[in-house]
N, C-alpha and C positions, 0 to 999 in steps of 0.2 A: 504495500499499501502505501508505505513511504516513497519507494522508488518512482512509482507511476504518479505520485504528486509533485516530488522533486522534479521530474523531466517536463511536468506540465508548466512548474513555475519557471524554470529555467528557459522553455519556449517564451513565455510571455514577456519574460526580462530581455529577451534577445532582440525584441521590437523595440528596445529603448534607443537603438542608433536610427531608426527612420521615424520614429513616431513622435519625435520631440517635437516644442513650441515650433510654429511654421517663421520663416521668415517673410515679413510684409512689405510692400512698397512704402519707402519712408524717405527721409531726407535727414542730412545734418549740413551745417553752416559751420566750417572753421574760422581760426583767429584771424584770418584775411579775409572773410566775407565770402569766401567761395562756396559755393551750393553746390552739394554733391546728391543726387536723385540715387537711390540703392534700396536695397532690401534689409530690412533690419529685424532683428530677430525681437519680437513683441513677446516678452515674458509677463506684460500686465504687471508693473513692478509694485510691490506693496509699500517698499522702502524705496524713496528716491535713490536711484542708481547714482552712480560716481563713474560708470562706463557702461557701455554695450556693445554687441556684436553685429556687424553689418557683412552683406555682400554686394559686390559690383554687379554680379547677376547671378542667375539660378546655378550654374556650373561651378562658381568661381568658390575658394576657399574663404571660410569666413574672417573676418578682421576684425581687431580689437582697436575701438576708440576710447579715449580716456577724456575727463572733464578737463584736463590741462590745453586739449588742443581742440575742444568744440565749445562753440558760444552757442547753439541750439541744436536740437533735434526733434524729431517728431512721426508718428504714424500718422498719417492724416485721418482725422474721425476718431482717432482712437485717443493719443496722448500727445502732448507738446511739451517738451523741459526747455528752459534756458538756463544759462549758467550767468550767476551773479555774484557779487563780492556782497556781502549783506550782513546786519548785526542780528544775531539770533540769540534767544535764550533758553538754555536746554535745563533749565531747573526741573526736576523729577517731582512725579505724584506719589511716590513711594514714601509712606509716612516716616518710616526710620530714617531716611535721606532727603526728607522735605527740607527746605530753607526756612529760616524764622525771619526772612526779609520781605515785605511786600512786593518789593520792586523788584522787577526782572534785572538779571546781570547778563548782559550783552558780552557775546565776542564775535569777532569779524570773523566770517568763513566764506569761501567759495563753495557753493553749491547749485546743482541743477534743482531749480523750483518747477513745479508741475502746475503749467498754465491750465486753470480751471474756467474762467471766464474771460473774455475778450471784449475790450469795447473803450467806452469813455474812460469807466474804470475796470481795472483787471485784478483779478483775484489770483492768487497762487496758494501752493500748498507744499507743504515739506513733512514728510514722513520718515522715523529712524525707530523701528522696534515699535516702543511704546510711546514715544514723543511724537505729538502732533502739532504743527505750528501753520499758521495762516497770514499771508503777506500779502500787500497790496500796493497799488499806484495809482494815481487819478490826474490824468491830464499829461502834462510835463515833472510831476513830480518822482524823488526817489522812490525805489521799494524798501517799504519797513514793514516792519512786522506787527500784525494785531496782536496787543498786549493781552495775554490771559496767563495767570498763575494763580496756583495754589501753594499757600505756606502754612507756618504754624504760628499762631497768637501767643502772646505772652500767657494767655489762660490756659493753654494746650489744647486749643481747639483749632480747627483747620477754616481759615479764611480763604477767598478767592478776590483774585484782582481782575475785575472785570472791565479793565480801564479801555477795552477794544471796541465798547460800546459808545462809550465817548468820543475815540477816532473815527467811529463811522458818522455818528452824529454830526461832526464839524466837519467830515470831508464828504458825506455823500447828500449835500445839500439837494433835496427836490419835492415838490407839493405832493407827491403821492407816497413820500417816506416820513411817516409821523413818529414822536419820540415815543409812544407807545409801540410802535413796530421795532424799532430799534431796541426798546428795553426788553421784547421777547424774542429778540434775534439770539440765538445759543452758539458757542463756538463749535459749530460742527459743519460740515461741508453742504447739507440740504439747505439750513438755514443762511448761509453766507452767500451761495449760489443763487439762489432766489431773490436776495437783497440786492446783488451787485445787478441781476438782470432787470429788475425793476428800476433802477438808477439809470442804468444805460439807455433803457426804454423812454425814461422820462424825458431825455433829451434827444430821441429819435436817433440814437446812436447806435449802431448794427452790433448786437450784444450776442457774443459765439459763446454758448456752452461747449466746451471741447469734452467729449466722453466717446466711449464706445457705443455706437448705434445698436448693439447686438444686445437682447435683454438676456440675463443671465437667470439661468435657473438656482437659485439660491435655497431653495427646499424642495425636496422630493419624499414623496410616500408611496412606497412601493409594497405590493402584496408578493411574498416569497415560498413558494410550496417546493418540495424536493424530497430525495431518497437520500437514506443516511446509512452507509455500510459501516458497522461496528465492528469492533475487534477488543473483546473482552475477555479476560484470564483472570483467574482467582488462584490463589493459594494460600495454604495453612501451615506455618512453620511447625504445627504440633501433630499433624498428621496428612503430611503430603499425600496419601493416597485420595483424599477427598480433593486435590487440584484439580481445575477444570481450565479450559480454553474454548471459546465461541469466536468463531473466525466469520468476519464478513456477511454476517445476517442482517438484510435490508430493515432499515425501520424508516418512518415518514417523520417530516417536518414540517411545519406551518407556520410562518413568521410574516411580521410586518416590519418593514424596515424605514426609518427616519433617517434622510440624509441630508446634511447641513453643508452645503459645498461653500468653500471660502471663497470670497468676492474677490480674489486676488488671484495673479498667477494663472491665468486665464481658464480658472474653474478645474484646475488641474488637482486638486485637495479636495478632501471634503471628510467631514466627520459622519460616523456612522454609529446608529443604534438599533438594535433588530430584535426584540422579543418576539417570542415563538416557543412552541410546545414540539418536542422531541418524542416518538413514541418507539421502544424496541421491544419485543418478544422473541424470545428463544430457548432454547432448553438443550439438554444433553445428558446421555446416560454411561455413567463409567461405575463398570463392577456391577454390583449390586444397589447403586445409587443412582440418583437421578435429580438433576439441576434444572429450576425452570427460573428463567429470569424476568420478571416484570419490569420495564424501567419507563416510566415516564416523567418527561424534566422540563421543568421551566427554563429556558435559555435566553440570555440578554447578553449575546456579544458588543460590547461598545469599543470602537477602533477607530483607525484611520483608513482612508482609500486614496490611491492615487492612479490618476487616469494617463492614458498615451492615446491621444489623437490619431486616429488613420486617416479621416477624411471627416467631410462634414456630417455624416451620417452615423459614424462607427467608431468606437473607441474600445479599447480594452483597458482592463484595471488589475490592479494587485491591491491587498488589504489586509491589515493585521488585525488582532482585537482579543482583548480580554473578555473572556467569556465567564460572567457570571450565572451561576445555575442553581437550580434548587429541585431534589427530586420529589415528586408527588405522588404517594401511596406507591412506592415501590420497592421491591425486594427480589431476593433470590431463594426460592423455595426449596426444600428437600422431600424426597421421597417419603421421609420419616416423620415429615409435618414440620419439621424446624424451620426457620426463617431467619436469615441475613436482612437488615433494613439497610436501604441503601441510602448515603446521605452523600453529594456532591462534594466539589472543591471547585475552584476557577479553576481554569485552563487557558492555555493561549491557543489562538487558532490564526491560520492563514489562508487568504482565497486568493484566486485568478479567475477572471473570465471577460466576458464579453458585452457591452451594450451597443444594441442599435437602434437608430431614431429616436433617442432620448427617452425609449417607453421598452422595448424588451430587452432580456437581459438572461444570462446562463453563465452559472458561476460552478467552480469547483473549488472544495474547501477542506485543509485539513485540520482536525482537530487533536493537538498534541495530548499527551496522557494525563489523565486523571484518575484518584484514587476515589473508588465509590464506596468504599468500607471504612469510612474514617472513625467509626464508634468502634473498631473492634481490634483487640490487642494482636492478636494470633493469626488475623485474617488480613490479606493485603488484596487489591487488585490493579490492573491495569486496565484502562479502558480508552481506546482512541477511536476516531471517526474520520471517515471519507465521505463527503457530501456532495451530491450534484442538485442544485438549486438554480430553478427558473424564476424569473422575475418579471412583474408588470406594473410600470409607474401608474397608480392611480390617481395622483394629483402631483402638481408643481405649480410653485410659486415662484413667480418671477418679481425681480425688482423690489424686493423686501422693504430696501432701505426708503422709497418713495412712498409705500403706507407707513412707515415709523415716522417718518419726516413731516407728515399731516396730523400728528398728535400734538 
């Protein structure tokens, strides 16, 4: 069983060389103002990059461009970055490291800022792991950070510096923008993009929001029936004659998978949770005794999934999960009438599969060993499984962030 699974997993991983994020039409401008149209490896950066890969043609080898040599680059309709020397406050929000000073502490850095809105007023963003900062410029003014900072007060409470609202009020003067509107603006992408678009439209300035035109599936709900081939062996350290092995008996599984797709890196990563029920009934005769196994288990694998896109309709994936499980009215029954109660423990699972048209999927999954006889001192067991699981997406939620921003 392990050999079969290993071969399947290696086969899937072998697609890594051809199923990477694609190079898409883009451009960059160098330090001399020279624009180069090219193909850029669009990884939908979560963190603002300091470099990127590009190709001059489909057949050409990838080249690396770094921030020191590029003034601007982008993938039209998806993202645009400009290089600037700007003051940035990197104060952290972690309580144990939080500053006790209300005012930001700026340092001068050269960064690629992501352009969110273009027009009379321009909005930029910078993300570095858990740090998120927004910058702006209006007309010919220089690029400045919108001030937002959490800090510890002398009373050991958390204070918030929301001076960005005063900056917005003084800069975005427009009949359509009220003080209440500014006061209700949060330090987040959706609120700020909406405000800057309103300001640009107020002056009949062409306001351009730069984002991917593709709607991303950020949450999927999938029904997941399948067949589970199990391998179970039990041993007794006092009476080895009662040892038994049950090989590759098929059982059934039925689960509902909730998949939360990460809104960055081109939808290649997701968090999965799949509550389900597994059924196994098997038996075996050894000499003058008989063993009957009735095993019903609530399975809740929680893990991560990584996709490799083959084309617009087909993608393959690998996932790993920690499987939390609990036996339900399960046991190993002997001919003599005695019974061993089954109690499960967590185990690891790994899977690989293919999804088509964002609806249909098939997965093979291997469940590593878990002991189902935890409550017995002299009994031990090894339970492993190999599953084939079909999937159908019942529900897809797109652009969750848009819904949340309406609250």
